[in-house]
C-alpha positions in Angstrom: -7.7 -55.6 17.4 -5.8 -52.6 18.9 -3.4 -53.3 21.7 -5.1 -54.4 24.9 -8.1 -55.8 23.0 -10.0 -52.6 23.7 -13.5 -52.1 22.3 -13.7 -50.4 18.9 -16.5 -47.9 19.0 -18.2 -47.3 15.7 -21.0 -44.9 14.5 -23.1 -45.4 11.4 -24.4 -42.7 9.1 -26.9 -44.4 6.7 -30.3 -43.3 5.6 -31.7 -46.8 4.8 -33.2 -48.0 8.1 -32.9 -51.7 7.5 -29.2 -51.5 6.5 -28.5 -49.1 9.4 -30.1 -51.4 12.0 -28.4 -54.4 10.4 -25.0 -52.8 10.7 -25.7 -51.8 14.3 -26.8 -55.4 15.1 -23.6 -56.7 13.5 -21.4 -54.5 15.5 -23.1 -55.0 18.8 -23.1 -58.8 18.2 -19.3 -58.9 17.3 -16.8 -59.3 20.2 -14.6 -56.2 20.5 -17.0 -53.8 18.9 -19.8 -51.4 20.0 -22.1 -49.2 18.0 -22.2 -45.8 19.6 -25.0 -44.4 17.5 -26.7 -44.8 14.1 -27.9 -41.7 12.3 -30.0 -41.2 9.2 -28.2 -38.1 8.0 -25.0 -36.1 8.4 -27.0 -33.4 10.2 -28.2 -35.8 12.8 -24.7 -37.2 13.3 -23.1 -33.7 13.6 -25.5 -32.8 16.4 -25.3 -36.1 18.4 -22.2 -38.1 17.5 -20.0 -36.3 20.1 -22.2 -37.6 22.9 -20.3 -40.8 22.7 -17.5 -40.1 20.2 -16.5 -43.2 18.3 -13.1 -44.2 16.9 -14.6 -44.9 13.5 -17.7 -43.8 11.5 -19.1 -45.7 8.6 -20.6 -43.0 6.2 -22.9 -43.4 3.2 -22.4 -40.9 0.4 -25.9 -40.5 -1.0 -27.7 -39.1 2.0 -30.7 -36.7 2.4 -29.6 -33.2 3.0 -25.8 -32.9 3.3 -23.8 -35.4 1.3 -21.6 -37.9 3.0 -18.6 -36.4 1.4 -19.3 -33.0 2.7 -20.0 -34.6 6.1 -16.6 -36.4 6.1 -14.8 -33.1 5.4 -16.7 -31.3 8.3 -16.3 -34.2 10.8 -12.6 -34.6 10.0 -12.1 -30.9 10.6 -14.1 -31.0 13.8 -12.7 -34.3 15.2 -9.3 -34.9 13.5 -8.7 -38.3 15.2 -12.1 -39.7 14.0 -11.5 -42.3 11.3 -14.1 -42.2 8.5 -14.9 -45.0 6.1 -17.3 -44.6 3.3 -19.8 -47.5 2.8 -21.6 -46.8 -0.4 -22.9 -48.1 -3.7 -20.8 -45.6 -5.7 -17.6 -46.8 -7.3 -16.8 -44.1 -9.9 -13.6 -42.1 -9.8 -15.1 -38.8 -8.8 -16.8 -40.1 -5.7 -13.8 -42.1 -4.7 -11.4 -39.3 -4.9 -13.8 -36.7 -3.5 -14.2 -38.9 -0.4 -10.5 -39.6 0.0 -9.6 -35.9 -0.4 -12.3 -35.0 2.1 -10.5 -37.1 4.7 -11.9 -40.6 4.4 -9.5 -43.3 5.6 -11.1 -46.1 3.6 -13.7 -46.7 0.9 -15.9 -49.8 0.9 -18.8 -50.8 -1.2 -22.1 -51.9 0.3 -21.7 -55.4 -1.1 -18.7 -55.9 1.2 -19.3 -59.1 3.2 -19.9 -58.7 7.0 -16.7 -60.5 7.9 -14.6 -58.2 5.6 -16.4 -55.1 7.0 -15.4 -56.1 10.5 -11.8 -56.8 9.3 -11.7 -53.4 7.7 -12.7 -51.7 10.9 -9.8 -53.4 12.7 -7.5 -52.5 9.8 -8.3 -48.8 9.8 -7.9 -48.6 13.6 -4.4 -50.1 13.2 -3.3 -47.6 10.6 -4.6 -49.2 7.4 -6.7 -47.8 4.6 -9.2 -50.5 3.7 -10.7 -50.4 0.2 -12.9 -52.8 -1.7 -10.8 -54.5 -4.4 -12.7 -52.8 -7.2 -12.0 -49.4 -5.7 -8.3 -50.1 -5.1 -8.0 -51.1 -8.8 -9.6 -47.8 -9.9 -7.3 -45.8 -7.6 -4.2 -47.6 -9.0 -5.3 -47.2 -12.6 -6.0 -43.5 -12.2 -2.6 -42.9 -10.7 -0.9 -44.9 -13.4 -2.8 -43.0 -16.1 -1.9 -39.6 -14.8 1.9 -40.1 -14.7 4.0 -36.9 -14.1 5.6 -35.9 -17.4 8.6 -34.3 -15.7 9.0 -30.6 -14.9 6.2 -28.7 -16.7 5.1 -25.1 -16.3 1.3 -25.5 -16.4 0.9 -21.7 -16.2 -1.8 -21.9 -13.6 -2.9 -18.6 -12.1 -2.8 -18.0 -8.4 -6.6 -18.2 -8.3 -6.5 -21.5 -10.2 -3.9 -23.0 -7.8 -6.0 -21.9 -4.8 -9.1 -23.6 -6.3 -7.1 -26.7 -7.1 -5.8 -26.8 -3.5 -9.4 -26.6 -2.3 -10.4 -29.5 -4.4 -7.5 -31.5 -3.1 -8.7 -30.7 0.4 -12.1 -32.2 -0.4 -14.2 -29.2 -1.4 -17.0 -29.7 -3.9 -17.7 -27.0 -6.5 -20.6 -25.8 -4.3 -18.5 -25.5 -1.1 -15.6 -24.0 -3.0 -17.9 -21.4 -4.5 -19.3 -20.5 -1.1 -15.7 -20.2 0.4 -14.5 -18.0 -2.5 -17.7 -15.9 -2.8 -18.2 -17.1 -6.4 -21.0 -18.8 -8.3 -20.9 -22.5 -9.2 -20.9 -21.4 -12.8 -17.8 -19.3 -12.2 -16.0 -22.2 -10.5 -17.0 -24.4 -13.4 -15.4 -22.0 -15.9 -12.2 -21.9 -13.8 -12.1 -25.7 -13.7 -12.4 -26.0 -17.5 -9.3 -23.7 -17.7 -7.5 -25.9 -15.1 -8.5 -29.1 -17.1 -7.2 -27.6 -20.3 -3.9 -26.5 -18.8 -3.3 -29.8 -17.0 -4.5 -31.9 -20.0 -7.0 -33.8 -17.9 -10.7 -34.5 -18.3 -12.1 -34.8 -14.7 -11.8 -33.4 -11.2 -10.3 -36.7 -9.9 -7.6 -36.6 -12.7 -6.9 -33.0 -11.8 -6.5 -33.8 -8.1 -4.2 -36.8 -8.9 -2.0 -34.7 -11.2 -1.8 -31.8 -8.6 -0.7 -34.3 -6.0 1.8 -36.2 -8.2 3.4 -33.0 -9.5 3.2 -31.1 -6.2 1.3 -28.2 -7.7 -0.4 -27.4 -4.4 
């Protein structure tokens, strides 16, 4: 619990009604927590979450309409102090790093036991970055596998560096294309060039290498 045993306010963004209601019941039935709102989509959350702004939001990734990852990026930009934790079934590298780059402070799988979920909410409020064990292992493995080879000139163009920076900031190909006034196909072509120059095979590996080598 934070100092003074204050109430931790939590919002839920989850399209499955049974799970959404179950999470709200868990929070309201746990001492020291209060559910400020439960929303079936990012769009609903963006229009209503500020009515009683929480400290933490649990966000699913696979949502109708806007994805949870895009929602995290928007909410983090709109409310910088809002802590966002994904609660999802996805445990692949791309989703994990897209969410973390977008601004998520933690990444939990939906099979997380209720007691661990409550513990994770306390952890994130106190400055931690809770992750399911499987996710933490993938993060460590990916960082270890993309070790910096020393000083290397990757010969990235200014446009490629700008695009890489946008991916590090959590943009998807779609939002990067909109921001740059390009098509998704054009972004894909640039990304293939970036992959080739960085000697990586995925967006998550490119992001890790950019961060480890301070390319952006």
